[in-house]
KOLTI-334564 format. One record per residue (C-alpha): residue number from 1; residue in three letters; y, x, z negated. Coordinates in nm, 2 decimals, padded with zeros to 4 digits. Each point is the difference from the previous one (the first is absolute). Layout:
<recs>
NUM  ALA  Y  X  Z
...
</recs>
This chain:
<recs>
1  MET  01.30  01.48  -00.40
2  SER  -00.16  -00.33  -00.11
3  HIS  -00.29  -00.03  -00.25
4  ARG  -00.22  -00.13  00.27
5  ARG  00.07  00.31  00.22
6  LEU  -00.08  00.23  -00.29
7  ALA  -00.34  -00.17  -00.06
8  SER  -00.06  -00.03  00.38
9  ILE  00.04  00.37  00.06
10  ALA  -00.22  00.08  -00.29
11  SER  -00.26  -00.23  00.14
12  VAL  00.03  00.17  00.35
13  ALA  -00.07  00.33  -00.16
14  LEU  -00.30  -00.15  -00.18
15  VAL  -00.14  -00.14  00.32
16  LEU  00.07  00.31  00.21
17  GLY  -00.11  00.24  -00.27
18  ALA  00.21  00.25  -00.19
19  SER  00.03  00.24  00.30
20  THR  00.29  -00.17  00.16
21  LEU  00.24  -00.02  -00.29
22  ALA  -00.20  00.20  -00.26
23  ALA  00.28  00.21  -00.14
24  ALA  00.27  -00.27  00.03
25  GLY  00.23  -00.10  -00.29
26  ASP  00.11  -00.35  -00.07
27  PRO  00.15  -00.16  00.31
28  SER  00.38  00.04  -00.01
29  PRO  00.23  -00.30  -00.01
30  ALA  00.22  00.19  00.24
31  ALA  -00.27  00.02  00.27
32  PRO  00.10  -00.18  00.33
33  ALA  -00.27  -00.27  -00.04
34  ALA  00.09  -00.23  00.29
35  PRO  00.00  00.26  00.28
36  ALA  -00.34  00.13  -00.13
37  ALA  -00.14  -00.35  -00.02
38  ARG  00.11  -00.09  00.35
39  ALA  -00.14  00.32  00.14
40  ALA  -00.33  -00.08  -00.15
41  GLY  -00.02  -00.33  00.19
42  ALA  00.13  00.14  00.33
43  ALA  -00.29  00.21  00.11
44  PRO  -00.17  -00.15  00.31
45  GLU  -00.35  -00.14  -00.06
46  GLY  -00.26  00.27  00.07
47  ALA  00.25  00.28  -00.02
48  ALA  -00.09  00.32  -00.19
49  GLN  00.13  00.00  -00.36
50  PRO  00.23  00.28  -00.08
51  ALA  -00.13  00.24  -00.26
52  ALA  00.19  00.00  -00.33
53  ALA  00.13  00.33  -00.12
54  GLU  -00.16  00.11  -00.33
55  PRO  00.27  -00.03  -00.27
56  SER  00.01  00.31  -00.22
57  GLY  00.08  00.07  -00.36
58  ASP  00.16  -00.29  -00.19
59  ARG  00.23  -00.14  00.27
60  GLU  00.02  -00.36  00.11
61  PRO  -00.16  -00.11  00.33
62  THR  00.25  -00.02  00.30
63  ALA  00.06  -00.31  00.20
64  GLU  -00.21  00.14  00.28
65  GLU  -00.29  00.07  -00.23
66  ILE  00.02  -00.36  -00.14
67  ALA  00.02  -00.14  00.36
68  ALA  -00.31  00.20  00.11
69  ALA  -00.19  -00.12  -00.31
70  MET  00.10  -00.36  00.07
71  GLN  -00.10  00.03  00.37
72  LYS  -00.34  00.12  -00.11
73  PHE  -00.03  -00.29  -00.24
74  ASP  00.10  -00.25  00.27
75  ALA  -00.25  00.14  00.25
76  GLY  -00.28  -00.09  -00.24
77  LEU  00.10  -00.37  00.00
78  ASN  -00.11  -00.08  00.36
79  LEU  00.32  -00.20  00.06
80  GLN  -00.02  -00.24  00.30
81  SER  00.17  -00.29  00.17
82  GLY  -00.14  -00.27  00.23
83  LYS  -00.27  -00.25  -00.09
84  VAL  -00.20  00.08  -00.31
85  THR  -00.26  -00.21  -00.19
86  VAL  00.00  00.00  -00.38
87  GLY  -00.30  -00.09  -00.22
88  ASP  -00.33  -00.11  00.15
89  ASN  00.15  -00.15  00.31
90  LEU  00.22  -00.19  -00.24
91  ALA  00.35  00.02  00.15
92  GLU  00.19  00.17  00.28
93  LEU  00.34  00.18  00.00
94  ASP  00.18  00.06  00.33
95  VAL  00.20  00.30  -00.13
96  PRO  00.31  00.06  00.20
97  GLU  00.14  00.35  00.07
98  ALA  00.25  -00.04  -00.28
99  PHE  -00.29  00.02  -00.25
100  ARG  -00.31  00.21  -00.07
101  PHE  -00.32  -00.11  -00.17
102  THR  -00.25  00.19  -00.21
103  GLY  -00.34  -00.13  -00.12
104  PRO  -00.15  -00.02  -00.35
105  GLU  -00.04  00.38  -00.05
106  GLY  00.35  00.07  00.12
107  ALA  00.14  -00.27  -00.23
108  ARG  -00.19  00.15  -00.29
109  LYS  00.16  00.34  00.06
110  VAL  00.35  -00.15  00.03
111  LEU  -00.03  -00.22  -00.31
112  LYS  -00.12  00.30  -00.20
113  ALA  00.30  00.20  00.13
114  TRP  00.23  -00.28  -00.10
115  GLY  -00.13  00.02  -00.36
116  ASN  -00.22  -00.31  -00.01
117  PRO  -00.32  00.03  -00.21
118  PRO  -00.34  00.04  00.16
119  GLY  -00.20  -00.30  00.09
120  SER  00.25  -00.17  00.23
121  GLU  -00.18  -00.21  00.26
122  ALA  00.18  -00.03  00.33
123  LEU  -00.11  -00.07  00.36
124  GLY  00.28  00.22  00.12
125  MET  00.37  00.06  00.00
126  LEU  00.30  -00.03  00.24
127  PHE  00.29  00.24  00.02
128  PRO  00.32  00.03  00.21
129  ALA  -00.06  00.24  00.29
130  GLY  00.17  00.34  00.00
131  VAL  00.02  00.04  -00.38
132  SER  -00.27  00.16  -00.22
133  PRO  -00.15  -00.25  -00.24
134  ILE  00.09  00.24  -00.29
135  ALA  00.36  00.05  00.10
136  ASP  00.28  -00.12  -00.22
137  ASP  00.12  -00.25  00.26
138  SER  -00.35  -00.13  00.07
139  TRP  -00.14  -00.34  -00.09
140  GLY  -00.34  -00.15  00.06
141  VAL  -00.20  -00.32  00.02
142  VAL  -00.33  -00.02  -00.19
143  ILE  -00.26  -00.23  00.16
144  SER  -00.28  -00.16  -00.20
145  TYR  -00.21  -00.32  -00.01
146  VAL  -00.10  -00.23  -00.29
147  GLU  -00.29  -00.23  00.07
148  GLU  00.02  -00.26  -00.27
149  GLY  -00.03  -00.31  00.23
150  HIS  00.21  -00.21  00.23
151  VAL  00.35  -00.06  -00.14
152  ASP  00.12  -00.36  00.02
153  ASP  00.37  00.01  00.09
154  ASP  00.09  -00.35  -00.10
155  ASP  00.20  00.11  -00.30
156  ALA  00.24  00.21  00.21
157  LYS  00.26  -00.27  00.06
158  ASP  00.03  -00.09  -00.37
159  ILE  00.05  00.35  -00.15
160  ASP  00.32  00.07  -00.20
161  PHE  00.03  00.37  00.07
162  GLY  00.28  00.04  -00.26
163  GLU  -00.22  -00.13  -00.27
164  LEU  -00.29  00.21  00.13
165  LEU  00.22  00.31  -00.02
166  ALA  00.08  -00.07  -00.36
167  ASP  -00.37  -00.03  -00.08
168  MET  -00.08  00.32  00.18
169  GLN  00.28  00.19  -00.19
170  LYS  -00.15  -00.13  -00.33
171  ASP  -00.35  00.11  00.10
172  THR  00.12  00.34  00.10
173  SER  00.17  00.06  -00.33
174  GLU  -00.30  -00.11  -00.20
175  ASN  -00.23  00.23  00.20
176  ASN  00.21  00.32  -00.04
177  GLN  -00.18  00.09  -00.33
178  GLU  -00.34  00.02  00.17
179  ARG  00.16  00.18  00.30
180  GLN  00.14  00.27  -00.23
181  LYS  -00.33  00.03  -00.18
182  ALA  -00.16  00.07  00.33
183  GLY  00.25  00.29  00.06
184  PHE  00.24  -00.18  00.24
185  PRO  00.37  -00.05  -00.05
186  ALA  00.14  -00.34  -00.11
187  VAL  00.14  -00.21  00.28
188  ARG  00.25  -00.28  00.04
189  LEU  00.00  -00.26  00.27
190  ILE  00.37  -00.03  00.08
191  GLY  -00.02  -00.28  00.26
192  TRP  -00.07  -00.10  00.35
193  ALA  00.12  00.25  00.27
194  GLU  -00.13  -00.26  00.25
195  PRO  -00.09  -00.35  -00.12
196  PRO  -00.35  -00.12  00.09
197  HIS  -00.04  -00.15  00.35
198  TYR  -00.32  -00.18  00.12
199  ASP  -00.07  -00.10  00.36
200  PRO  -00.26  -00.27  00.00
201  GLU  -00.06  00.04  00.37
202  SER  -00.09  00.38  00.00
203  LYS  -00.14  -00.02  -00.36
204  LYS  00.22  00.30  -00.09
205  LEU  00.19  00.05  -00.32
206  TYR  00.25  00.27  -00.09
207  TRP  00.24  00.09  -00.28
208  ALA  00.16  00.31  -00.17
209  LYS  00.06  00.10  -00.36
210  THR  00.24  00.25  -00.16
211  LEU  -00.16  00.21  -00.27
212  GLU  00.13  00.24  -00.25
213  PHE  -00.22  00.26  -00.16
214  ASP  00.06  00.20  -00.32
215  GLY  00.09  00.36  00.07
216  ASN  00.13  -00.07  00.36
217  LYS  00.37  -00.07  00.05
218  ASP  -00.07  -00.15  00.35
219  ARG  -00.13  -00.35  00.04
220  THR  -00.31  -00.06  00.21
221  LEU  -00.07  -00.25  00.27
222  ASN  -00.33  -00.18  00.03
223  TYR  -00.02  -00.20  00.32
224  SER  -00.31  -00.21  00.04
225  ILE  -00.17  -00.19  00.29
226  ARG  -00.30  -00.22  -00.04
227  VAL  -00.20  -00.13  00.30
228  LEU  -00.24  -00.29  -00.10
229  GLY  -00.34  00.01  00.16
230  ARG  -00.33  -00.18  00.00
231  LYS  -00.15  00.16  -00.31
232  GLY  00.29  00.19  -00.16
233  VAL  00.34  00.16  00.03
234  LEU  00.12  00.30  00.20
235  GLU  00.26  00.19  -00.21
236  LEU  00.27  00.22  00.13
237  ASN  00.22  00.16  -00.26
238  ALA  00.30  00.22  00.09
239  VAL  00.13  00.24  -00.27
240  SER  00.34  00.17  00.04
241  GLY  00.33  00.07  -00.17
242  MET  00.26  -00.28  -00.02
243  ASN  00.23  00.20  00.23
244  GLN  -00.26  -00.07  00.28
245  LEU  00.01  -00.37  -00.05
246  ALA  00.18  -00.08  00.33
247  THR  -00.24  00.22  00.20
248  VAL  -00.31  -00.13  -00.18
249  ARG  00.10  -00.36  00.03
250  SER  00.05  00.04  00.38
251  GLU  -00.32  00.20  00.06
252  MET  -00.22  -00.22  -00.21
253  GLN  00.10  -00.30  00.21
254  SER  -00.15  00.21  00.29
255  VAL  -00.31  00.07  -00.20
256  LEU  -00.03  -00.37  -00.07
257  LYS  -00.04  -00.07  00.37
258  PHE  -00.26  00.27  00.09
259  VAL  -00.27  -00.07  -00.26
260  GLU  -00.25  -00.27  00.05
261  PHE  -00.35  -00.09  -00.12
262  LYS  -00.28  00.04  00.26
263  PRO  -00.17  -00.32  00.14
264  GLY  -00.25  -00.13  -00.25
265  ASN  00.22  00.12  -00.29
266  ARG  00.31  -00.21  00.07
267  TYR  00.13  -00.27  -00.23
268  GLU  -00.10  -00.27  00.25
269  ASP  -00.35  00.13  00.01
270  PHE  -00.06  -00.13  -00.36
271  ASP  -00.32  -00.21  -00.03
272  GLU  00.01  -00.22  -00.31
273  ASN  -00.38  -00.03  00.01
274  ILE  -00.07  00.37  -00.05
275  ASP  00.33  00.18  -00.11
276  GLN  00.13  00.03  -00.35
277  VAL  00.35  -00.13  -00.09
278  ALA  00.22  00.22  -00.21
279  ALA  00.09  -00.11  -00.35
280  TYR  00.37  00.06  00.06
281  GLY  00.28  -00.08  00.25
282  ILE  00.31  00.15  00.15
283  GLY  00.19  00.02  -00.33
284  ALA  -00.27  00.20  -00.16
285  LEU  00.00  00.25  00.29
286  VAL  00.37  00.07  -00.05
287  ALA  -00.02  00.01  -00.38
288  GLY  -00.31  00.22  -00.02
289  LYS  -00.18  -00.26  -00.20
290  VAL  -00.30  00.06  00.23
291  ALA  -00.07  00.31  -00.20
292  ALA  -00.02  -00.20  -00.32
293  LYS  -00.22  -00.27  00.14
294  ALA  -00.23  00.22  00.20
295  GLY  -00.02  00.28  -00.27
296  LEU  00.10  00.27  00.25
297  PHE  00.24  00.21  -00.20
298  LYS  -00.12  -00.05  -00.36
299  GLY  00.36  -00.03  -00.14
300  LEU  00.16  00.29  00.18
301  LEU  00.33  -00.16  00.10
302  ALA  -00.15  -00.27  00.22
303  ALA  00.33  -00.14  00.11
304  LEU  00.10  00.32  00.17
305  LEU  -00.32  00.15  00.14
306  ALA  -00.01  -00.02  00.37
307  SER  -00.38  00.01  00.06
308  LYS  -00.33  00.01  -00.19
309  LYS  00.03  00.34  -00.16
310  LEU  00.33  00.13  00.13
311  ILE  00.28  00.08  -00.24
312  VAL  00.32  00.02  00.20
313  ALA  00.16  00.31  -00.14
314  GLY  00.21  00.06  00.30
315  LEU  00.29  00.22  -00.10
316  VAL  -00.10  00.04  -00.36
317  ALA  -00.19  00.33  -00.01
318  VAL  00.11  00.20  -00.30
319  ALA  00.17  00.33  00.09
320  GLY  -00.15  00.16  -00.32
321  GLY  -00.35  -00.06  00.14
322  ALA  00.09  00.19  00.32
323  LYS  00.14  00.29  -00.21
324  VAL  -00.33  00.02  -00.19
325  PHE  -00.18  00.02  00.34
326  TRP  00.22  00.28  00.12
327  ASP  -00.05  00.19  -00.33
328  ARG  -00.38  -00.03  00.05
329  VAL  00.03  00.12  00.35
330  ARG  00.18  00.31  -00.12
331  GLY  -00.24  00.05  -00.29
332  ARG  00.25  -00.10  -00.27
333  ALA  -00.18  -00.30  -00.15
</recs>
């Protein structure tokens, strides 16, 4: 069972209260994770949630008990499809049936379950339909907004993305000491999983990075979309394992098409007489230099942070932390 699954189940127990899995031991690596995860996402909307049997003694929770806990967690996210508005009438997502959306509160719950530190600011999240957001085979898209002015895209055609990648790798390495001081694992930027692409017509930019974190044998994928608007940038960041690259690459192209700014907030609505112009261009959006210029992240690995206060931990929750949680639940720590 993956580190993320261990931490996620611990977080589910924390959210639901100790009654569901109070006497459970550490989740077993032999537990059939995928069937339980899919069962969690398969319940029809509005259906009654099955009660989880109370584990007794020191035994590990069964797949059925985990599935019931995950269903209850999912039910609290108010997952939905169709047209949804994010922000203060900022942008609209026309979410197809293949996806589900949850708002700011649901996003906070999921990010906490994924092992991200508190304080993450998100307008919402997207998930593939039919799979619990905290399942092993789940992945998600964090939606946020940075209002630092209208981004001039004139530099897009002149960017050498190979040179930019080398600069980003250097910055990442130099920032690891501060990251570790803050209690997060060191990270290496391996390279582009998808080189940056910018469409000057739609004002949409996307790219993907391959990351490697200390303490995690699996590499992590960070797939990013930026939609340029009148006064700022809408950010959509997908986090998953590298084994999901093909799926994420395909699905993010779909996401790219169904997200748009609302009238009045679109790029073409910019008014040079009253609107502020950002102090950076397309290259800075990709490199994360926005953080350094705008003072958003205060040195916390600016090149790899996806949004204002979000640290993309993804699959990097530490199993030992989950064990401490389980020991506390059982009164052993």
